[in-house]
C-alpha positions as CSV (number, residue, x, y, z in Angstrom):
1,X,0.0,0.0,0.0
2,X,1.2,3.4,-0.8
3,X,1.9,5.9,1.9
4,X,1.5,9.7,2.1
5,X,4.5,11.8,2.0
6,X,5.1,13.0,5.5
7,X,5.8,16.6,4.4
8,X,2.3,16.7,3.0
9,X,-0.3,19.3,4.5
10,X,-3.3,17.3,4.9
11,X,-5.9,20.0,4.5
12,X,-4.5,20.7,1.0
13,X,-5.5,17.4,-0.3
14,X,-8.9,17.2,1.2
15,X,-12.0,19.1,0.3
16,X,-12.7,21.7,3.0
17,X,-15.5,20.9,5.6
18,X,-18.4,23.1,5.2
19,X,-19.7,24.9,8.2
20,X,-23.3,23.8,9.9
21,X,-24.9,26.8,8.8
22,X,-23.4,26.6,5.2
23,X,-26.1,27.9,2.6
24,X,-26.4,25.1,0.2
25,X,-26.3,25.9,-3.5
26,X,-27.4,22.7,-4.8
27,X,-29.3,24.4,-7.5
28,X,-26.1,25.3,-9.1
29,X,-25.1,21.5,-9.7
30,X,-27.1,21.6,-12.9
31,X,-23.9,23.9,-14.3
32,X,-21.7,21.0,-13.4
33,X,-21.0,18.0,-15.6
34,X,-18.5,15.6,-13.8
35,X,-18.3,13.0,-16.9
36,X,-14.8,12.0,-18.0
37,X,-13.2,13.2,-20.1
38,X,-13.9,16.7,-19.1
39,X,-12.7,20.1,-17.9
40,X,-14.6,22.4,-15.8
41,X,-13.2,25.9,-15.0
42,X,-14.8,27.9,-12.1
43,X,-13.4,31.2,-12.7
44,X,-14.3,34.3,-10.1
45,X,-12.6,36.7,-7.9
46,X,-12.3,35.8,-4.2
47,X,-15.3,35.5,-2.1
48,X,-17.7,34.1,-4.7
49,X,-17.8,30.5,-3.3
50,X,-16.0,28.8,-5.7
51,X,-14.4,26.3,-3.5
52,X,-17.5,25.8,-1.2
53,X,-19.7,25.0,-4.2
54,X,-17.3,22.4,-5.5
55,X,-16.6,21.1,-2.1
56,X,-20.4,20.7,-1.7
57,X,-20.9,18.9,-5.1
58,X,-17.9,16.5,-4.3
59,X,-19.5,15.6,-1.1
60,X,-22.5,14.1,-3.0
61,X,-20.5,12.6,-6.0
62,X,-20.4,9.1,-6.5
63,X,-16.9,9.3,-7.9
64,X,-13.7,9.3,-6.2
65,X,-12.8,13.0,-5.9
66,X,-9.2,14.0,-5.4
67,X,-8.6,17.4,-4.0
68,X,-5.3,19.5,-4.5
69,X,-5.3,23.0,-3.2
70,X,-2.4,24.7,-4.8
71,X,0.1,27.3,-3.3
72,X,2.3,29.9,-5.2
73,X,5.1,28.6,-3.4
74,X,4.9,25.1,-4.7
75,X,7.8,24.0,-6.8
76,X,7.3,21.7,-9.7
77,X,8.5,18.8,-7.5
78,X,6.0,20.1,-4.8
79,X,3.1,20.0,-7.4
80,X,3.9,16.4,-8.3
81,X,4.1,15.3,-4.7
82,X,0.9,16.9,-3.8
83,X,-0.9,15.6,-6.8
84,X,0.3,12.0,-6.1
85,X,-0.6,12.4,-2.4
86,X,-4.1,13.8,-3.3
87,X,-4.8,10.8,-5.4
88,X,-3.7,8.5,-2.7
89,X,-6.1,10.1,-0.3
90,X,-8.9,8.4,-2.3
91,X,-7.1,5.5,-3.9
92,X,-4.6,4.3,-1.3
93,X,-2.7,1.7,-3.4
94,X,-2.4,4.1,-6.4
95,X,0.9,3.6,-8.4
96,X,2.8,2.0,-5.5
97,X,5.8,1.6,-7.7
98,X,5.8,4.9,-9.5
99,X,9.1,6.8,-8.8
100,X,9.3,9.4,-11.8
101,X,7.0,11.9,-10.0
102,X,6.1,14.3,-13.0
103,X,2.6,15.2,-13.8
104,X,2.6,13.5,-16.8
105,X,3.8,10.2,-15.4
106,X,1.2,10.5,-12.7
107,X,-1.7,11.2,-15.5
108,X,-0.4,8.0,-17.2
109,X,-0.9,6.1,-14.0
110,X,-4.4,7.4,-13.7
111,X,-5.0,6.3,-17.2
112,X,-4.2,2.7,-16.3
113,X,-7.1,2.7,-13.5
114,X,-10.2,0.9,-14.2
115,X,-12.5,3.8,-13.2
116,X,-13.0,7.6,-13.9
117,X,-12.1,9.8,-11.2
118,X,-12.4,13.6,-10.7
119,X,-9.5,15.9,-9.8
120,X,-10.2,19.2,-8.3
121,X,-7.3,21.8,-8.6
122,X,-8.1,24.5,-6.1
123,X,-6.6,28.0,-6.2
124,X,-5.0,27.7,-9.6
125,X,-2.8,30.6,-10.3
126,X,-0.8,32.0,-13.2
127,X,2.6,30.7,-11.7
128,X,1.4,27.2,-12.6
129,X,1.3,28.1,-16.3
130,X,5.1,27.4,-16.3
131,X,5.1,24.3,-14.0
132,X,1.9,22.5,-15.3
133,X,1.4,23.7,-18.8
134,X,4.7,24.1,-20.5
135,X,4.2,23.6,-24.2
136,X,0.7,22.3,-23.7
137,X,1.9,19.0,-22.2
138,X,0.0,19.2,-19.0
139,X,-3.5,19.4,-21.1
140,X,-2.4,17.0,-23.7
141,X,-1.4,14.4,-20.9
142,X,-4.9,14.3,-19.2
143,X,-6.3,10.9,-19.7
144,X,-9.8,10.2,-20.8
145,X,-10.8,8.9,-17.5
146,X,-10.5,12.0,-15.7
147,X,-12.6,15.2,-15.2
148,X,-10.6,18.2,-14.0
149,X,-12.1,21.1,-11.9
150,X,-9.8,24.1,-12.1
151,X,-10.8,26.7,-9.5
152,X,-9.1,30.0,-10.5
153,X,-9.5,33.7,-10.2
154,X,-8.3,34.5,-13.9
155,X,-8.7,32.9,-17.5
156,X,-6.1,30.4,-18.4
157,X,-3.6,30.8,-21.1
158,X,-3.7,27.3,-22.3
159,X,-5.8,25.9,-24.9
160,X,-8.9,23.9,-24.1
161,X,-10.0,23.2,-27.6
162,X,-9.6,19.3,-26.7
163,X,-12.5,19.5,-24.4
164,X,-14.6,22.0,-26.2
165,X,-14.2,20.0,-29.3
166,X,-16.3,17.1,-27.5
167,X,-18.6,19.3,-25.8
168,X,-17.0,18.6,-22.4
169,X,-15.7,22.1,-21.4
170,X,-17.8,24.0,-18.9
171,X,-17.2,27.4,-17.5
172,X,-18.8,28.7,-14.4
173,X,-18.3,32.5,-14.0
174,X,-18.7,35.2,-11.2
175,X,-22.2,35.7,-12.9
176,X,-23.3,32.3,-12.1
177,X,-22.1,32.5,-8.4
178,X,-23.7,35.9,-7.2
179,X,-26.6,35.5,-4.7
180,X,-29.9,35.9,-5.9
181,X,-32.3,37.7,-3.5
182,X,-33.7,34.5,-2.3
183,X,-30.3,33.5,-1.3
184,X,-29.8,36.8,0.4
185,X,-32.9,36.5,2.2
186,X,-32.0,33.0,3.5
187,X,-28.5,34.1,4.5
188,X,-30.1,37.0,6.4
189,X,-32.5,34.7,8.3
190,X,-29.9,32.1,9.2
191,X,-27.9,34.9,10.7
192,X,-30.9,36.4,12.5
193,X,-30.7,39.6,10.8
194,X,-33.2,41.6,9.3
195,X,-34.6,40.0,6.3
196,X,-37.4,42.5,5.2
197,X,-37.9,43.2,1.4
198,X,-36.4,46.6,2.0
199,X,-33.2,45.2,3.7
200,X,-32.8,42.5,1.1
201,X,-33.1,45.2,-1.5
202,X,-30.4,47.1,0.2
203,X,-28.0,44.3,0.5
204,X,-28.6,43.4,-3.1
205,X,-27.7,46.9,-4.4
206,X,-24.8,47.3,-1.9
207,X,-23.2,44.0,-2.8
208,X,-24.5,43.2,-6.3
209,X,-24.7,39.7,-4.9
210,X,-21.1,39.0,-4.1
211,X,-21.5,36.3,-1.6
212,X,-18.7,37.2,0.9
213,X,-20.2,40.7,1.2
214,X,-23.7,39.4,1.8
215,X,-22.0,37.2,4.5
216,X,-20.3,40.1,6.1
217,X,-23.3,42.1,6.3
218,X,-25.6,39.3,7.6
219,X,-23.0,38.6,10.3
220,X,-23.5,42.2,11.4
221,X,-19.9,43.1,10.5
222,X,-20.7,45.6,8.0
223,X,-18.4,48.5,8.2
Protein backbone atom coordinates (compact mmCIF):
# COMPACT_ATOMS: atom_id res chain seq x y z
CA UNK A 1 0.00 0.00 0.00
CA UNK A 2 1.25 3.48 -0.85
CA UNK A 3 1.78 5.93 1.99
CA UNK A 4 1.39 9.68 2.02
CA UNK A 5 4.46 11.88 1.94
CA UNK A 6 5.14 13.00 5.55
CA UNK A 7 5.72 16.60 4.42
CA UNK A 8 2.22 16.90 2.96
CA UNK A 9 -0.26 19.27 4.59
CA UNK A 10 -3.38 17.12 4.78
CA UNK A 11 -5.81 20.04 4.56
CA UNK A 12 -4.47 20.74 1.06
CA UNK A 13 -5.41 17.31 -0.26
CA UNK A 14 -8.88 17.14 1.26
CA UNK A 15 -12.07 19.05 0.44
CA UNK A 16 -12.75 21.72 3.07
CA UNK A 17 -15.36 20.98 5.70
CA UNK A 18 -18.53 22.99 5.23
CA UNK A 19 -19.87 24.82 8.31
CA UNK A 20 -23.10 23.72 9.96
CA UNK A 21 -24.94 26.86 8.83
CA UNK A 22 -23.64 26.55 5.26
CA UNK A 23 -26.07 27.89 2.66
CA UNK A 24 -26.47 25.05 0.18
CA UNK A 25 -26.22 25.96 -3.49
CA UNK A 26 -27.34 22.64 -4.90
CA UNK A 27 -29.36 24.46 -7.54
CA UNK A 28 -26.03 25.30 -9.20
CA UNK A 29 -25.17 21.62 -9.62
CA UNK A 30 -26.98 21.76 -12.95
CA UNK A 31 -23.98 23.76 -14.20
CA UNK A 32 -21.63 20.93 -13.30
CA UNK A 33 -20.91 17.99 -15.58
CA UNK A 34 -18.44 15.61 -13.97
CA UNK A 35 -18.22 13.14 -16.83
CA UNK A 36 -14.83 12.01 -18.06
CA UNK A 37 -13.04 13.12 -20.09
CA UNK A 38 -13.90 16.65 -19.15
CA UNK A 39 -12.67 20.00 -17.88
CA UNK A 40 -14.58 22.50 -15.77
CA UNK A 41 -13.28 25.96 -14.97
CA UNK A 42 -14.75 27.91 -12.08
CA UNK A 43 -13.49 31.44 -12.63
CA UNK A 44 -14.30 34.26 -10.21
CA UNK A 45 -12.58 36.67 -7.83
CA UNK A 46 -12.11 35.75 -4.18
CA UNK A 47 -15.26 35.57 -2.12
CA UNK A 48 -17.62 34.11 -4.70
CA UNK A 49 -17.79 30.64 -3.17
CA UNK A 50 -15.87 28.71 -5.82
CA UNK A 51 -14.37 26.28 -3.34
CA UNK A 52 -17.56 25.86 -1.30
CA UNK A 53 -19.65 25.04 -4.38
CA UNK A 54 -17.32 22.33 -5.65
CA UNK A 55 -16.77 20.97 -2.12
CA UNK A 56 -20.53 20.59 -1.71
CA UNK A 57 -20.78 18.92 -5.10
CA UNK A 58 -17.86 16.60 -4.31
CA UNK A 59 -19.49 15.50 -1.06
CA UNK A 60 -22.46 14.04 -2.92
CA UNK A 61 -20.57 12.74 -5.95
CA UNK A 62 -20.45 8.97 -6.39
CA UNK A 63 -17.05 9.23 -8.04
CA UNK A 64 -13.72 9.32 -6.27
CA UNK A 65 -12.81 12.99 -5.93
CA UNK A 66 -9.15 13.90 -5.41
CA UNK A 67 -8.56 17.42 -4.09
CA UNK A 68 -5.40 19.51 -4.35
CA UNK A 69 -5.29 23.08 -3.06
CA UNK A 70 -2.35 24.71 -4.79
CA UNK A 71 0.06 27.29 -3.44
CA UNK A 72 2.22 29.79 -5.28
CA UNK A 73 5.16 28.53 -3.23
CA UNK A 74 4.89 24.97 -4.58
CA UNK A 75 7.83 23.96 -6.74
CA UNK A 76 7.34 21.75 -9.78
CA UNK A 77 8.41 18.81 -7.61
CA UNK A 78 5.97 19.94 -4.93
CA UNK A 79 3.14 20.03 -7.45
CA UNK A 80 3.82 16.42 -8.41
CA UNK A 81 4.18 15.33 -4.79
CA UNK A 82 0.90 16.93 -3.77
CA UNK A 83 -0.87 15.58 -6.83
CA UNK A 84 0.33 12.05 -6.06
CA UNK A 85 -0.74 12.39 -2.43
CA UNK A 86 -4.15 13.77 -3.43
CA UNK A 87 -4.80 10.71 -5.60
CA UNK A 88 -3.63 8.38 -2.81
CA UNK A 89 -6.05 10.01 -0.41
CA UNK A 90 -8.92 8.45 -2.38
CA UNK A 91 -7.04 5.49 -3.92
CA UNK A 92 -4.55 4.38 -1.22
CA UNK A 93 -2.79 1.79 -3.41
CA UNK A 94 -2.43 4.11 -6.39
CA UNK A 95 0.77 3.53 -8.40
CA UNK A 96 2.85 2.12 -5.50
CA UNK A 97 5.93 1.66 -7.68
CA UNK A 98 5.80 5.01 -9.45
CA UNK A 99 9.12 6.76 -8.94
CA UNK A 100 9.18 9.37 -11.70
CA UNK A 101 6.97 11.91 -9.99
CA UNK A 102 6.04 14.20 -12.82
CA UNK A 103 2.56 15.40 -13.69
CA UNK A 104 2.72 13.49 -16.96
CA UNK A 105 3.75 10.21 -15.32
CA UNK A 106 1.02 10.58 -12.69
CA UNK A 107 -1.59 11.18 -15.39
CA UNK A 108 -0.34 8.11 -17.24
CA UNK A 109 -0.84 6.04 -14.09
CA UNK A 110 -4.35 7.46 -13.65
CA UNK A 111 -5.08 6.42 -17.23
CA UNK A 112 -4.34 2.82 -16.23
CA UNK A 113 -7.10 2.81 -13.61
CA UNK A 114 -10.29 0.91 -14.34
CA UNK A 115 -12.54 3.75 -13.23
CA UNK A 116 -13.22 7.42 -13.80
CA UNK A 117 -12.08 9.92 -11.18
CA UNK A 118 -12.44 13.64 -10.55
CA UNK A 119 -9.49 15.90 -9.78
CA UNK A 120 -10.13 19.29 -8.20
CA UNK A 121 -7.31 21.81 -8.55
CA UNK A 122 -8.19 24.62 -6.17
CA UNK A 123 -6.51 28.02 -6.19
CA UNK A 124 -4.94 27.61 -9.62
CA UNK A 125 -2.75 30.65 -10.22
CA UNK A 126 -0.76 31.97 -13.14
CA UNK A 127 2.48 30.72 -11.62
CA UNK A 128 1.43 27.21 -12.57
CA UNK A 129 1.37 28.06 -16.26
CA UNK A 130 5.10 27.38 -16.22
CA UNK A 131 5.03 24.40 -13.90
CA UNK A 132 2.02 22.57 -15.34
CA UNK A 133 1.38 23.84 -18.82
CA UNK A 134 4.75 23.94 -20.55
CA UNK A 135 4.17 23.61 -24.32
CA UNK A 136 0.65 22.37 -23.62
CA UNK A 137 2.04 19.09 -22.25
CA UNK A 138 -0.15 19.21 -19.13
CA UNK A 139 -3.40 19.45 -21.09
CA UNK A 140 -2.33 16.87 -23.64
CA UNK A 141 -1.42 14.38 -20.91
CA UNK A 142 -4.83 14.39 -19.21
CA UNK A 143 -6.21 10.84 -19.63
CA UNK A 144 -9.72 10.09 -20.82
CA UNK A 145 -10.85 8.73 -17.44
CA UNK A 146 -10.46 12.00 -15.53
CA UNK A 147 -12.53 15.15 -15.15
CA UNK A 148 -10.61 18.17 -13.90
CA UNK A 149 -12.12 21.07 -12.01
CA UNK A 150 -9.84 24.11 -12.11
CA UNK A 151 -10.82 26.78 -9.58
CA UNK A 152 -9.11 30.02 -10.42
CA UNK A 153 -9.44 33.81 -10.41
CA UNK A 154 -8.41 34.53 -13.99
CA UNK A 155 -8.73 32.86 -17.39
CA UNK A 156 -6.01 30.37 -18.29
CA UNK A 157 -3.55 30.83 -21.13
CA UNK A 158 -3.64 27.25 -22.41
CA UNK A 159 -5.80 25.87 -25.19
CA UNK A 160 -8.89 23.94 -24.10
CA UNK A 161 -9.92 22.99 -27.63
CA UNK A 162 -9.56 19.30 -26.82
CA UNK A 163 -12.49 19.46 -24.42
CA UNK A 164 -14.58 22.06 -26.20
CA UNK A 165 -14.46 19.97 -29.39
CA UNK A 166 -16.21 17.08 -27.63
CA UNK A 167 -18.57 19.36 -25.68
CA UNK A 168 -16.96 18.53 -22.36
CA UNK A 169 -15.73 22.00 -21.43
CA UNK A 170 -17.74 23.88 -18.82
CA UNK A 171 -17.14 27.40 -17.51
CA UNK A 172 -18.75 28.71 -14.33
CA UNK A 173 -18.22 32.43 -13.78
CA UNK A 174 -18.82 35.06 -11.12
CA UNK A 175 -22.12 35.83 -12.84
CA UNK A 176 -23.28 32.30 -12.08
CA UNK A 177 -22.15 32.53 -8.46
CA UNK A 178 -23.73 35.80 -7.35
CA UNK A 179 -26.42 35.46 -4.69
CA UNK A 180 -30.00 35.83 -5.77
CA UNK A 181 -32.38 37.81 -3.59
CA UNK A 182 -33.80 34.53 -2.30
CA UNK A 183 -30.31 33.46 -1.22
CA UNK A 184 -29.68 36.83 0.41
CA UNK A 185 -32.95 36.41 2.30
CA UNK A 186 -31.99 32.91 3.41
CA UNK A 187 -28.58 34.01 4.65
CA UNK A 188 -30.02 36.97 6.54
CA UNK A 189 -32.59 34.69 8.17
CA UNK A 190 -29.99 32.09 9.17
CA UNK A 191 -27.92 34.87 10.73
CA UNK A 192 -30.91 36.29 12.57
CA UNK A 193 -30.58 39.58 10.73
CA UNK A 194 -33.30 41.81 9.32
CA UNK A 195 -34.69 39.98 6.27
CA UNK A 196 -37.37 42.44 5.21
CA UNK A 197 -37.82 43.12 1.52
CA UNK A 198 -36.35 46.59 2.03
CA UNK A 199 -33.24 45.16 3.69
CA UNK A 200 -32.84 42.48 1.01
CA UNK A 201 -32.99 45.12 -1.72
CA UNK A 202 -30.46 47.28 0.12
CA UNK A 203 -28.04 44.38 0.53
CA UNK A 204 -28.50 43.32 -3.09
CA UNK A 205 -27.79 46.82 -4.39
CA UNK A 206 -24.85 47.35 -2.08
CA UNK A 207 -23.11 44.03 -2.72
CA UNK A 208 -24.30 43.21 -6.25
CA UNK A 209 -24.77 39.68 -4.91
CA UNK A 210 -21.11 39.19 -4.01
CA UNK A 211 -21.45 36.24 -1.57
CA UNK A 212 -18.69 37.18 0.87
CA UNK A 213 -19.96 40.76 1.13
CA UNK A 214 -23.49 39.50 1.80
CA UNK A 215 -22.11 37.19 4.50
CA UNK A 216 -20.27 40.08 6.17
CA UNK A 217 -23.42 42.20 6.29
CA UNK A 218 -25.49 39.26 7.51
CA UNK A 219 -23.07 38.61 10.35
CA UNK A 220 -23.34 42.24 11.49
CA UNK A 221 -19.76 43.09 10.55
CA UNK A 222 -20.62 45.60 7.84
CA UNK A 223 -18.32 48.58 8.10
